[in-house]
PyMOL Python script that loads the backbone (N, CA, C, O; Angstrom):
from pymol import cmd

cmd.read_pdbstr("""\
ATOM      1  N   MET A   1      14.230 -84.035 -42.065  1.00  0.00           N
ATOM      2  CA  MET A   1      13.590 -82.756 -41.857  1.00  0.00           C
ATOM      3  C   MET A   1      13.371 -82.099 -43.227  1.00  0.00           C
ATOM      4  O   MET A   1      14.201 -82.227 -44.128  1.00  0.00           O
ATOM      5  N   HIS A   2      12.271 -81.414 -43.364  1.00  0.00           N
ATOM      6  CA  HIS A   2      11.920 -80.791 -44.641  1.00  0.00           C
ATOM      7  C   HIS A   2      12.956 -79.713 -44.997  1.00  0.00           C
ATOM      8  O   HIS A   2      13.331 -78.919 -44.134  1.00  0.00           O
ATOM      9  N   PRO A   3      13.422 -79.674 -46.246  1.00  0.00           N
ATOM     10  CA  PRO A   3      14.472 -78.729 -46.633  1.00  0.00           C
ATOM     11  C   PRO A   3      14.092 -77.256 -46.413  1.00  0.00           C
ATOM     12  O   PRO A   3      14.947 -76.445 -46.058  1.00  0.00           O
ATOM     13  N   LEU A   4      12.822 -76.912 -46.620  1.00  0.00           N
ATOM     14  CA  LEU A   4      12.435 -75.517 -46.412  1.00  0.00           C
ATOM     15  C   LEU A   4      12.448 -75.146 -44.935  1.00  0.00           C
ATOM     16  O   LEU A   4      12.726 -73.999 -44.588  1.00  0.00           O
ATOM     17  N   LEU A   5      12.153 -76.096 -44.072  1.00  0.00           N
ATOM     18  CA  LEU A   5      12.227 -75.849 -42.639  1.00  0.00           C
ATOM     19  C   LEU A   5      13.679 -75.630 -42.214  1.00  0.00           C
ATOM     20  O   LEU A   5      13.975 -74.734 -41.423  1.00  0.00           O
ATOM     21  N   VAL A   6      14.566 -76.446 -42.740  1.00  0.00           N
ATOM     22  CA  VAL A   6      15.988 -76.287 -42.447  1.00  0.00           C
ATOM     23  C   VAL A   6      16.474 -74.926 -42.932  1.00  0.00           C
ATOM     24  O   VAL A   6      17.214 -74.237 -42.230  1.00  0.00           O
ATOM     25  N   GLU A   7      16.055 -74.546 -44.129  1.00  0.00           N
ATOM     26  CA  GLU A   7      16.453 -73.245 -44.677  1.00  0.00           C
ATOM     27  C   GLU A   7      15.961 -72.104 -43.792  1.00  0.00           C
ATOM     28  O   GLU A   7      16.720 -71.186 -43.483  1.00  0.00           O
ATOM     29  N   GLY A   8      14.721 -72.156 -43.393  1.00  0.00           N
ATOM     30  CA  GLY A   8      14.169 -71.097 -42.555  1.00  0.00           C
ATOM     31  C   GLY A   8      14.835 -71.020 -41.195  1.00  0.00           C
ATOM     32  O   GLY A   8      15.134 -69.930 -40.705  1.00  0.00           O
ATOM     33  N   LEU A   9      15.069 -72.175 -40.582  1.00  0.00           N
ATOM     34  CA  LEU A   9      15.698 -72.189 -39.261  1.00  0.00           C
ATOM     35  C   LEU A   9      17.138 -71.696 -39.313  1.00  0.00           C
ATOM     36  O   LEU A   9      17.557 -70.930 -38.445  1.00  0.00           O
ATOM     37  N   THR A  10      17.897 -72.120 -40.310  1.00  0.00           N
ATOM     38  CA  THR A  10      19.290 -71.670 -40.395  1.00  0.00           C
ATOM     39  C   THR A  10      19.358 -70.184 -40.731  1.00  0.00           C
ATOM     40  O   THR A  10      20.237 -69.483 -40.230  1.00  0.00           O
ATOM     41  N   ASP A  11      18.452 -69.692 -41.565  1.00  0.00           N
ATOM     42  CA  ASP A  11      18.411 -68.260 -41.851  1.00  0.00           C
ATOM     43  C   ASP A  11      18.112 -67.467 -40.582  1.00  0.00           C
ATOM     44  O   ASP A  11      18.747 -66.445 -40.323  1.00  0.00           O
ATOM     45  N   ALA A  12      17.156 -67.930 -39.799  1.00  0.00           N
ATOM     46  CA  ALA A  12      16.782 -67.230 -38.572  1.00  0.00           C
ATOM     47  C   ALA A  12      17.919 -67.232 -37.561  1.00  0.00           C
ATOM     48  O   ALA A  12      18.195 -66.208 -36.935  1.00  0.00           O
ATOM     49  N   VAL A  13      18.578 -68.371 -37.397  1.00  0.00           N
ATOM     50  CA  VAL A  13      19.688 -68.463 -36.446  1.00  0.00           C
ATOM     51  C   VAL A  13      20.851 -67.581 -36.907  1.00  0.00           C
ATOM     52  O   VAL A  13      21.467 -66.896 -36.091  1.00  0.00           O
ATOM     53  N   GLY A  14      21.150 -67.594 -38.192  1.00  0.00           N
ATOM     54  CA  GLY A  14      22.226 -66.755 -38.715  1.00  0.00           C
ATOM     55  C   GLY A  14      21.930 -65.277 -38.536  1.00  0.00           C
ATOM     56  O   GLY A  14      22.800 -64.513 -38.120  1.00  0.00           O
ATOM     57  N   PHE A  15      20.706 -64.872 -38.849  1.00  0.00           N
ATOM     58  CA  PHE A  15      20.327 -63.470 -38.718  1.00  0.00           C
ATOM     59  C   PHE A  15      20.386 -63.019 -37.261  1.00  0.00           C
ATOM     60  O   PHE A  15      20.985 -61.992 -36.945  1.00  0.00           O
ATOM     61  N   MET A  16      19.762 -63.792 -36.381  1.00  0.00           N
ATOM     62  CA  MET A  16      19.727 -63.406 -34.971  1.00  0.00           C
ATOM     63  C   MET A  16      21.124 -63.444 -34.350  1.00  0.00           C
ATOM     64  O   MET A  16      21.460 -62.591 -33.528  1.00  0.00           O
ATOM     65  N   GLY A  17      21.925 -64.412 -34.733  1.00  0.00           N
ATOM     66  CA  GLY A  17      23.303 -64.464 -34.241  1.00  0.00           C
ATOM     67  C   GLY A  17      24.099 -63.255 -34.688  1.00  0.00           C
ATOM     68  O   GLY A  17      24.856 -62.682 -33.904  1.00  0.00           O
ATOM     69  N   GLY A  18      23.934 -62.862 -35.944  1.00  0.00           N
ATOM     70  CA  GLY A  18      24.630 -61.683 -36.457  1.00  0.00           C
ATOM     71  C   GLY A  18      24.193 -60.410 -35.765  1.00  0.00           C
ATOM     72  O   GLY A  18      25.023 -59.553 -35.460  1.00  0.00           O
ATOM     73  N   VAL A  19      22.893 -60.273 -35.512  1.00  0.00           N
ATOM     74  CA  VAL A  19      22.384 -59.095 -34.814  1.00  0.00           C
ATOM     75  C   VAL A  19      22.928 -59.047 -33.394  1.00  0.00           C
ATOM     76  O   VAL A  19      23.343 -57.988 -32.922  1.00  0.00           O
ATOM     77  N   LEU A  20      22.928 -60.180 -32.715  1.00  0.00           N
ATOM     78  CA  LEU A  20      23.406 -60.223 -31.335  1.00  0.00           C
ATOM     79  C   LEU A  20      24.887 -59.863 -31.243  1.00  0.00           C
ATOM     80  O   LEU A  20      25.287 -59.087 -30.375  1.00  0.00           O
ATOM     81  N   ILE A  21      25.687 -60.417 -32.124  1.00  0.00           N
ATOM     82  CA  ILE A  21      27.120 -60.100 -32.124  1.00  0.00           C
ATOM     83  C   ILE A  21      27.342 -58.622 -32.431  1.00  0.00           C
ATOM     84  O   ILE A  21      28.153 -57.966 -31.776  1.00  0.00           O
ATOM     85  N   ALA A  22      26.624 -58.095 -33.424  1.00  0.00           N
ATOM     86  CA  ALA A  22      26.764 -56.684 -33.769  1.00  0.00           C
ATOM     87  C   ALA A  22      26.287 -55.784 -32.630  1.00  0.00           C
ATOM     88  O   ALA A  22      26.891 -54.742 -32.374  1.00  0.00           O
ATOM     89  N   TYR A  23      25.221 -56.172 -31.951  1.00  0.00           N
ATOM     90  CA  TYR A  23      24.721 -55.399 -30.816  1.00  0.00           C
ATOM     91  C   TYR A  23      25.770 -55.331 -29.709  1.00  0.00           C
ATOM     92  O   TYR A  23      26.037 -54.264 -29.157  1.00  0.00           O
ATOM     93  N   LEU A  24      26.359 -56.478 -29.393  1.00  0.00           N
ATOM     94  CA  LEU A  24      27.364 -56.508 -28.333  1.00  0.00           C
ATOM     95  C   LEU A  24      28.606 -55.721 -28.717  1.00  0.00           C
ATOM     96  O   LEU A  24      29.161 -55.002 -27.886  1.00  0.00           O
ATOM     97  N   LEU A  25      29.050 -55.844 -29.962  1.00  0.00           N
ATOM     98  CA  LEU A  25      30.200 -55.053 -30.421  1.00  0.00           C
ATOM     99  C   LEU A  25      29.874 -53.561 -30.422  1.00  0.00           C
ATOM    100  O   LEU A  25      30.718 -52.735 -30.074  1.00  0.00           O
ATOM    101  N   GLY A  26      28.657 -53.226 -30.811  1.00  0.00           N
ATOM    102  CA  GLY A  26      28.236 -51.837 -30.804  1.00  0.00           C
ATOM    103  C   GLY A  26      28.225 -51.251 -29.407  1.00  0.00           C
ATOM    104  O   GLY A  26      28.625 -50.104 -29.205  1.00  0.00           O
ATOM    105  N   LYS A  27      27.765 -52.040 -28.438  1.00  0.00           N
ATOM    106  CA  LYS A  27      27.763 -51.575 -27.047  1.00  0.00           C
ATOM    107  C   LYS A  27      29.188 -51.333 -26.555  1.00  0.00           C
ATOM    108  O   LYS A  27      29.433 -50.415 -25.772  1.00  0.00           O
ATOM    109  N   LEU A  28      30.126 -52.161 -27.019  1.00  0.00           N
ATOM    110  CA  LEU A  28      31.523 -51.986 -26.623  1.00  0.00           C
ATOM    111  C   LEU A  28      32.111 -50.668 -27.132  1.00  0.00           C
ATOM    112  O   LEU A  28      32.932 -50.051 -26.453  1.00  0.00           O
ATOM    113  N   VAL A  29      31.698 -50.242 -28.310  1.00  0.00           N
ATOM    114  CA  VAL A  29      32.244 -49.008 -28.883  1.00  0.00           C
ATOM    115  C   VAL A  29      31.352 -47.802 -28.631  1.00  0.00           C
ATOM    116  O   VAL A  29      31.670 -46.696 -29.070  1.00  0.00           O
ATOM    117  N   GLY A  30      30.235 -47.999 -27.927  1.00  0.00           N
ATOM    118  CA  GLY A  30      29.414 -46.860 -27.530  1.00  0.00           C
ATOM    119  C   GLY A  30      28.137 -46.637 -28.320  1.00  0.00           C
ATOM    120  O   GLY A  30      27.493 -45.600 -28.161  1.00  0.00           O
ATOM    121  N   PHE A  31      27.760 -47.574 -29.158  1.00  0.00           N
ATOM    122  CA  PHE A  31      26.503 -47.454 -29.892  1.00  0.00           C
ATOM    123  C   PHE A  31      25.417 -48.223 -29.149  1.00  0.00           C
ATOM    124  O   PHE A  31      25.677 -49.292 -28.597  1.00  0.00           O
ATOM    125  N   ASP A  32      24.206 -47.682 -29.134  1.00  0.00           N
ATOM    126  CA  ASP A  32      23.098 -48.353 -28.459  1.00  0.00           C
ATOM    127  C   ASP A  32      21.836 -48.187 -29.290  1.00  0.00           C
ATOM    128  O   ASP A  32      21.224 -47.119 -29.275  1.00  0.00           O
ATOM    129  N   PRO A  33      21.432 -49.237 -30.022  1.00  0.00           N
ATOM    130  CA  PRO A  33      20.235 -49.114 -30.863  1.00  0.00           C
ATOM    131  C   PRO A  33      18.954 -48.974 -30.047  1.00  0.00           C
ATOM    132  O   PRO A  33      17.919 -48.600 -30.598  1.00  0.00           O
ATOM    133  N   LEU A  34      18.998 -49.263 -28.760  1.00  0.00           N
ATOM    134  CA  LEU A  34      17.816 -49.170 -27.925  1.00  0.00           C
ATOM    135  C   LEU A  34      17.769 -47.877 -27.115  1.00  0.00           C
ATOM    136  O   LEU A  34      16.914 -47.722 -26.243  1.00  0.00           O
ATOM    137  N   ALA A  35      18.681 -46.950 -27.398  1.00  0.00           N
ATOM    138  CA  ALA A  35      18.695 -45.669 -26.685  1.00  0.00           C
ATOM    139  C   ALA A  35      17.484 -44.835 -27.096  1.00  0.00           C
ATOM    140  O   ALA A  35      16.975 -44.957 -28.210  1.00  0.00           O
ATOM    141  N   GLN A  36      17.036 -43.983 -26.172  1.00  0.00           N
ATOM    142  CA  GLN A  36      15.899 -43.124 -26.479  1.00  0.00           C
ATOM    143  C   GLN A  36      16.313 -42.051 -27.475  1.00  0.00           C
ATOM    144  O   GLN A  36      17.444 -41.565 -27.458  1.00  0.00           O
ATOM    145  N   GLY A  37      15.378 -41.696 -28.339  1.00  0.00           N
ATOM    146  CA  GLY A  37      15.652 -40.680 -29.344  1.00  0.00           C
ATOM    147  C   GLY A  37      16.437 -41.254 -30.506  1.00  0.00           C
ATOM    148  O   GLY A  37      16.756 -42.442 -30.544  1.00  0.00           O
ATOM    149  N   TYR A  38      16.734 -40.393 -31.435  1.00  0.00           N
ATOM    150  CA  TYR A  38      17.498 -40.808 -32.609  1.00  0.00           C
ATOM    151  C   TYR A  38      18.786 -40.002 -32.679  1.00  0.00           C
ATOM    152  O   TYR A  38      19.028 -39.279 -33.644  1.00  0.00           O
ATOM    153  N   ASP A  39      19.603 -40.136 -31.649  1.00  0.00           N
ATOM    154  CA  ASP A  39      20.897 -39.471 -31.685  1.00  0.00           C
ATOM    155  C   ASP A  39      21.889 -40.349 -32.444  1.00  0.00           C
ATOM    156  O   ASP A  39      21.520 -41.404 -32.959  1.00  0.00           O
ATOM    157  N   GLY A  40      23.113 -39.925 -32.509  1.00  0.00           N
ATOM    158  CA  GLY A  40      24.126 -40.659 -33.264  1.00  0.00           C
ATOM    159  C   GLY A  40      24.369 -42.060 -32.738  1.00  0.00           C
ATOM    160  O   GLY A  40      24.618 -42.987 -33.509  1.00  0.00           O
ATOM    161  N   SER A  41      24.296 -42.211 -31.427  1.00  0.00           N
ATOM    162  CA  SER A  41      24.513 -43.522 -30.818  1.00  0.00           C
ATOM    163  C   SER A  41      23.436 -44.510 -31.248  1.00  0.00           C
ATOM    164  O   SER A  41      23.733 -45.660 -31.568  1.00  0.00           O
ATOM    165  N   ALA A  42      22.190 -44.059 -31.253  1.00  0.00           N
ATOM    166  CA  ALA A  42      21.082 -44.951 -31.641  1.00  0.00           C
ATOM    167  C   ALA A  42      21.157 -45.303 -33.120  1.00  0.00           C
ATOM    168  O   ALA A  42      20.978 -46.462 -33.493  1.00  0.00           O
ATOM    169  N   ILE A  43      21.420 -44.313 -33.960  1.00  0.00           N
ATOM    170  CA  ILE A  43      21.504 -44.576 -35.401  1.00  0.00           C
ATOM    171  C   ILE A  43      22.670 -45.515 -35.708  1.00  0.00           C
ATOM    172  O   ILE A  43      22.535 -46.432 -36.517  1.00  0.00           O
ATOM    173  N   GLY A  44      23.808 -45.286 -35.066  1.00  0.00           N
ATOM    174  CA  GLY A  44      24.957 -46.174 -35.269  1.00  0.00           C
ATOM    175  C   GLY A  44      24.656 -47.592 -34.829  1.00  0.00           C
ATOM    176  O   GLY A  44      25.051 -48.547 -35.497  1.00  0.00           O
ATOM    177  N   GLY A  45      23.952 -47.741 -33.702  1.00  0.00           N
ATOM    178  CA  GLY A  45      23.588 -49.069 -33.223  1.00  0.00           C
ATOM    179  C   GLY A  45      22.617 -49.769 -34.146  1.00  0.00           C
ATOM    180  O   GLY A  45      22.744 -50.969 -34.390  1.00  0.00           O
ATOM    181  N   ILE A  46      21.647 -49.032 -34.663  1.00  0.00           N
ATOM    182  CA  ILE A  46      20.683 -49.612 -35.607  1.00  0.00           C
ATOM    183  C   ILE A  46      21.398 -50.050 -36.885  1.00  0.00           C
ATOM    184  O   ILE A  46      21.126 -51.122 -37.426  1.00  0.00           O
ATOM    185  N   LEU A  47      22.302 -49.217 -37.352  1.00  0.00           N
ATOM    186  CA  LEU A  47      23.070 -49.547 -38.553  1.00  0.00           C
ATOM    187  C   LEU A  47      23.925 -50.792 -38.328  1.00  0.00           C
ATOM    188  O   LEU A  47      23.966 -51.683 -39.175  1.00  0.00           O
ATOM    189  N   MET A  48      24.602 -50.848 -37.192  1.00  0.00           N
ATOM    190  CA  MET A  48      25.429 -52.025 -36.902  1.00  0.00           C
ATOM    191  C   MET A  48      24.584 -53.288 -36.788  1.00  0.00           C
ATOM    192  O   MET A  48      24.978 -54.346 -37.279  1.00  0.00           O
ATOM    193  N   ALA A  49      23.420 -53.183 -36.139  1.00  0.00           N
ATOM    194  CA  ALA A  49      22.558 -54.355 -35.997  1.00  0.00           C
ATOM    195  C   ALA A  49      22.067 -54.831 -37.362  1.00  0.00           C
ATOM    196  O   ALA A  49      22.006 -56.036 -37.607  1.00  0.00           O
ATOM    197  N   GLY A  50      21.721 -53.917 -38.241  1.00  0.00           N
ATOM    198  CA  GLY A  50      21.279 -54.290 -39.581  1.00  0.00           C
ATOM    199  C   GLY A  50      22.371 -54.965 -40.392  1.00  0.00           C
ATOM    200  O   GLY A  50      22.139 -55.977 -41.054  1.00  0.00           O
ATOM    201  N   ILE A  51      23.554 -54.397 -40.331  1.00  0.00           N
ATOM    202  CA  ILE A  51      24.684 -54.991 -41.061  1.00  0.00           C
ATOM    203  C   ILE A  51      25.038 -56.353 -40.475  1.00  0.00           C
ATOM    204  O   ILE A  51      25.307 -57.298 -41.216  1.00  0.00           O
ATOM    205  N   GLY A  52      25.038 -56.455 -39.144  1.00  0.00           N
ATOM    206  CA  GLY A  52      25.338 -57.737 -38.504  1.00  0.00           C
ATOM    207  C   GLY A  52      24.325 -58.806 -38.869  1.00  0.00           C
ATOM    208  O   GLY A  52      24.692 -59.953 -39.122  1.00  0.00           O
ATOM    209  N   GLY A  53      23.041 -58.433 -38.899  1.00  0.00           N
ATOM    210  CA  GLY A  53      22.012 -59.397 -39.284  1.00  0.00           C
ATOM    211  C   GLY A  53      22.188 -59.870 -40.715  1.00  0.00           C
ATOM    212  O   GLY A  53      22.039 -61.057 -41.006  1.00  0.00           O
ATOM    213  N   GLY A  54      22.504 -58.949 -41.602  1.00  0.00           N
ATOM    214  CA  GLY A  54      22.736 -59.320 -43.000  1.00  0.00           C
ATOM    215  C   GLY A  54      23.947 -60.215 -43.169  1.00  0.00           C
ATOM    216  O   GLY A  54      23.918 -61.167 -43.949  1.00  0.00           O
ATOM    217  N   LEU A  55      25.019 -59.913 -42.435  1.00  0.00           N
ATOM    218  CA  LEU A  55      26.214 -60.756 -42.514  1.00  0.00           C
ATOM    219  C   LEU A  55      25.952 -62.146 -41.928  1.00  0.00           C
ATOM    220  O   LEU A  55      26.431 -63.150 -42.454  1.00  0.00           O
ATOM    221  N   GLY A  56      25.190 -62.191 -40.838  1.00  0.00           N
ATOM    222  CA  GLY A  56      24.842 -63.485 -40.254  1.00  0.00           C
ATOM    223  C   GLY A  56      23.989 -64.322 -41.193  1.00  0.00           C
ATOM    224  O   GLY A  56      24.182 -65.533 -41.306  1.00  0.00           O
ATOM    225  N   LEU A  57      23.054 -63.678 -41.861  1.00  0.00           N
ATOM    226  CA  LEU A  57      22.201 -64.375 -42.820  1.00  0.00           C
ATOM    227  C   LEU A  57      23.031 -64.911 -43.981  1.00  0.00           C
ATOM    228  O   LEU A  57      22.850 -66.055 -44.398  1.00  0.00           O
ATOM    229  N   GLN A  58      23.934 -64.097 -44.501  1.00  0.00           N
ATOM    230  CA  GLN A  58      24.783 -64.559 -45.604  1.00  0.00           C
ATOM    231  C   GLN A  58      25.699 -65.696 -45.160  1.00  0.00           C
ATOM    232  O   GLN A  58      25.952 -66.633 -45.918  1.00  0.00           O
ATOM    233  N   GLY A  59      26.192 -65.607 -43.932  1.00  0.00           N
ATOM    234  CA  GLY A  59      27.021 -66.689 -43.403  1.00  0.00           C
ATOM    235  C   GLY A  59      26.252 -67.993 -43.303  1.00  0.00           C
ATOM    236  O   GLY A  59      26.782 -69.056 -43.625  1.00  0.00           O
ATOM    237  N   ALA A  60      25.002 -67.917 -42.856  1.00  0.00           N
ATOM    238  CA  ALA A  60      24.171 -69.120 -42.761  1.00  0.00           C
ATOM    239  C   ALA A  60      23.911 -69.713 -44.141  1.00  0.00           C
ATOM    240  O   ALA A  60      23.942 -70.932 -44.312  1.00  0.00           O
ATOM    241  N   ARG A  61      23.658 -68.862 -45.117  1.00  0.00           N
ATOM    242  CA  ARG A  61      23.404 -69.364 -46.476  1.00  0.00           C
ATOM    243  C   ARG A  61      24.649 -69.981 -47.093  1.00  0.00           C
ATOM    244  O   ARG A  61      24.557 -70.984 -47.800  1.00  0.00           O
ATOM    245  N   ARG A  62      25.812 -69.394 -46.835  1.00  0.00           N
ATOM    246  CA  ARG A  62      27.062 -69.977 -47.350  1.00  0.00           C
ATOM    247  C   ARG A  62      27.360 -71.309 -46.674  1.00  0.00           C
ATOM    248  O   ARG A  62      27.825 -72.253 -47.313  1.00  0.00           O
ATOM    249  N   TRP A  63      27.082 -71.373 -45.360  1.00  0.00           N
ATOM    250  CA  TRP A  63      27.289 -72.623 -44.630  1.00  0.00           C
ATOM    251  C   TRP A  63      26.397 -73.714 -45.206  1.00  0.00           C
ATOM    252  O   TRP A  63      26.838 -74.843 -45.418  1.00  0.00           O
ATOM    253  N   ARG A  64      25.136 -73.367 -45.457  1.00  0.00           N
ATOM    254  CA  ARG A  64      24.191 -74.337 -46.010  1.00  0.00           C
ATOM    255  C   ARG A  64      24.627 -74.785 -47.409  1.00  0.00           C
ATOM    256  O   ARG A  64      24.518 -75.962 -47.750  1.00  0.00           O
ATOM    257  N   ALA A  65      25.115 -73.850 -48.207  1.00  0.00           N
ATOM    258  CA  ALA A  65      25.577 -74.209 -49.552  1.00  0.00           C
ATOM    259  C   ALA A  65      26.804 -75.099 -49.508  1.00  0.00           C
ATOM    260  O   ALA A  65      26.933 -76.008 -50.329  1.00  0.00           O
ATOM    261  N   SER A  66      27.711 -74.859 -48.568  1.00  0.00           N
ATOM    262  CA  SER A  66      28.904 -75.700 -48.474  1.00  0.00           C
ATOM    263  C   SER A  66      28.533 -77.120 -48.030  1.00  0.00           C
ATOM    264  O   SER A  66      29.142 -78.088 -48.485  1.00  0.00           O
ATOM    265  N   ARG A  67      27.551 -77.247 -47.157  1.00  0.00           N
ATOM    266  CA  ARG A  67      27.098 -78.579 -46.740  1.00  0.00           C
ATOM    267  C   ARG A  67      26.416 -79.307 -47.890  1.00  0.00           C
ATOM    268  O   ARG A  67      26.545 -80.524 -48.026  1.00  0.00           O
ATOM    269  N   ARG A  68      25.692 -78.561 -48.716  1.00  0.00           N
ATOM    270  CA  ARG A  68      25.007 -79.164 -49.866  1.00  0.00           C
ATOM    271  C   ARG A  68      26.034 -79.709 -50.862  1.00  0.00           C
ATOM    272  O   ARG A  68      25.832 -80.773 -51.445  1.00  0.00           O
ATOM    273  N   LYS A  69      27.150 -78.969 -51.057  1.00  0.00           N
ATOM    274  CA  LYS A  69      28.175 -79.416 -51.990  1.00  0.00           C
ATOM    275  C   LYS A  69      28.857 -80.682 -51.477  1.00  0.00           C
ATOM    276  O   LYS A  69      29.198 -81.561 -52.268  1.00  0.00           O
ATOM    277  N   LYS A  70      29.059 -80.783 -50.165  1.00  0.00           N
ATOM    278  CA  LYS A  70      29.693 -81.978 -49.601  1.00  0.00           C
ATOM    279  C   LYS A  70      28.817 -83.203 -49.755  1.00  0.00           C
ATOM    280  O   LYS A  70      29.326 -84.311 -49.928  1.00  0.00           O
ATOM    281  N   GLU A  71      27.479 -83.017 -49.694  1.00  0.00           N
ATOM    282  CA  GLU A  71      26.562 -84.133 -49.823  1.00  0.00           C
ATOM    283  C   GLU A  71      26.494 -84.656 -51.260  1.00  0.00           C
ATOM    284  O   GLU A  71      26.210 -85.834 -51.477  1.00  0.00           O
ATOM    285  N   ASP A  72      26.754 -83.783 -52.243  1.00  0.00           N
ATOM    286  CA  ASP A  72      26.673 -84.196 -53.652  1.00  0.00           C
ATOM    287  C   ASP A  72      27.878 -84.952 -54.109  1.00  0.00           C
ATOM    288  O   ASP A  72      27.947 -85.361 -55.268  1.00  0.00           O
TER     289      ASP A  72
END
""", "prot")
cmd.dss("prot")
cmd.show_as("cartoon", "prot")
cmd.util.cbc("prot")
cmd.orient("prot")
């Protein structure tokens, strides 16, 4: 498989996985990024989803880098 395709797919899976986990955790503590208006609950949910997506993306990149080191 082409290396850039692998990079794009793993980045997408990491980002979406991080957003999903953050969304579910946010719902557990009372944040809802899909709530109407921009109250505290919506802003907190949007913030959590953004942070979760970033953490998921970084996790995917670290995973890919660790696999690259094992192959070398």
